[in-house]
N, C-alpha and C positions, 0 to 999 in steps of 0.2 A: 502493499499500499505505501503512495507517494502522498505525502501530507505537508503543507506550504501553512508556516506559522508566520504570520506576522504580528510582531511586538515583540522586542527583546529586552523585555523586562524580568522580573521573576518569576510570574505565570510561564512566558513565552520560553525561557531558560529552561524551566524544568521540563515542559513538555516536548520541548525540541530533545532534552539530554533523555529522558524515558523513553521516547519513541523510536529512536534509536538504538538506544540499549534493549529496547524489544525486536529488534531485526527490521524496521520500517525505515524505508526511505524517508527521509524529512529535511527540507530545507526551513530557514530562518530569517526573515528580513526585517533588516533593521535601519532606521534614518539614520541615529546619530553614530557618528562615524568613532568616537570615542569608546561609545556600549560595543560596537561592531569590534574595535581592538580587543577589549575585554572578553568576549564570547568567543573570540577565534582563537585566543590563546589554549582553550579549552576544549571547544569544539570543532576549531579549524575550518574546513572547507563546507562544513554545515552552517554557515553564518553568510549572510549574504547583504552588501551595504544597498540602501535603494528606499521608496517612498512605496509602501507597499498599496497606498490608496491611487498610486498612477498606473493605469492599463500597461504603460510599456514595462514598469519591473515587473510585473505578474507574468507578463509575455515572456520575459528575461528569463523568471524563475519557472517556467515549465506550467505552469497555470492550466493550459490546455490538456494536461496529459496527469493533472492532479487528482487523487480521490476525494480530497477534501481540502478545503481550507479553513485555517481559523484564525481569527481578526479578536488579538488581545491586548490591544494599545492600549493607553490610558484617557483615549478620546473615543466618547462614543459616535463621535461625527465622523471620525474615521474609520472607526470601525464600521459604520453602516454603509459606508460606499465601497470599503473593501469587499464586504456581503453582495452587494448591487451588482459590483464588477464579476466576481465569480458567479453569480446567478444569471444575470444577463448576458455577458460577453463571454466568458469561457464554460458554462452550463457546467458547475463543479457538481458533483452525484450528493455531495454533503458539505453544508457549509454550518459553521458554529462561530457565534460571535460572542465576547465577553461583553456585557454590558456595567458600566462602573456606577450609573445612577439609576435604579430602580423604575423612576417614573419613565423613565424614554425605552423601555422592552415595549411598550404597547407600539412605539413607531417602527421597531424593527419588525413585528409579527405584522403591521399594516402593510409591509413592503414584502411580505412572505416569506422571512427569516423565521424557520420554522424552531432552530436550536440556539436559544438564546442562554443565557449562563450569568446570572447574577451572584457573586460571592456575599453582597448585603442581604438578600431576600434568602439565600442557603444559611446562612447563620441566623437569621430570625426565626427561618423554620425550625433549627436546632432549638433555638432558645424557648420557643414555644413548645415543643416537645417537653422539655423540663419543666416549666413552667405551666402549667395547664391554666386557661382561664373558663371558669365556669365548667369545669370538668370537660371540655372538648378540646382534644387537642388533633389538630390537623397534622396528618401525616403524609401526602402526597397528593398531588392533583396530575390528573391524565387528561391531557388536553384533548386527543384524537377523538376519545372515547367521551368526551365530554360526563368525566368521573371525577370524583373527590373521596379520598379514602380519607376516616377521619378516625378516633379512638378516643370515645365516652368512658371516663373513669366513674365508677358508680360506689357510692359510701352508704353505710348502713341508713341512711334518712331517706334515700331514694325510694320513690313512689315504686318505680319496677321491681325490686326486691324481692321474690320470691313468687312473680309471675313466670306462667312460660311464655315462649318467645311470641306463640301466635296471641298471647291477651295483651302484649306490647303493642301498643299505636305508636308507631315510626311517621317520621314525614314522608309525606306523599314521594312514592319514588324511589325509596331507603331500602336499604336491607342489611341482616346481619350475618358476617360473612365469617366471623370468626369470634372466636371467646377464648380467652387468655386468664388463664387461672394458675399461680404458682410459677409463672413463667413462662407455661407452656401453652402452644394455641389448640384451639378446639375446633373442629367444622363444628356450624352452629345449624342443628336439627331443630324441628317444632317442637319437641318435647324436653329442648333442655329448659331449666328454672333459671331464672336471673337471681344470682348472688352476688355479692361485692366484688368487684372487679372490672376487667373492662372489656369493653365489646366494638367491634369496629363496622361500619358500615358506608356502605357506595351510594350516593344520591344517584338514582338514574338506573340501578339496578333491579333484578327481580330475584327473590328469594326464592331460591329451589331446594329442594332434599336430595342430595347426592345419589344418583342410581345403584351405587355400590356402597351406600351406607346400610349399616345393621339394622334392621326393625326396632329394636328396641334400643333406647338412649341411655347411658348413665346420667345422675342428676349433675347437675354443678350449683355447688354451692359455696 
């Protein structure tokens, strides 16, 4: 796989180094001559001086045959331009962009850039997972399937404790897909009763009994 990384900061450096160690063909483009000199001392010919937001530079880097172009510069405007050139001019199969300011994500998505990474959002998600708000913890959002996976932490005062899943009124289009008890996950059959613990559900999903599930389910309390 041939990957072009644009942006020679820490993210670009470690991406290039890791991809190279894993046996991939990779080229790092950086516009700062001093940074290029520093990177070249360790990465050698894997580093190229140039402006990654210019078509000529990407052509020289072999963007026409690249399997992926990753834009990780410190400027969202530059990253967007790089992605658009890769998308429109070179028809790159996979384009990945770093977003430094989360509010700019919508702009990338508007221009059809599907793989957008925001370190700020990732850190916030990890914080939210450790510090639940109203016992509801976001776990993951699956954009293509219009799904969101969240975790609900039930305490002894919860009104659903002691009820079977069939008796619990969930938000429309939601279902329980897993029950976590003592650190172990269990599939969520209808006969399980709600005890203190954690439940995951995905809005937009359908609650179904697995065809290979046994006829009698253990009670989880």
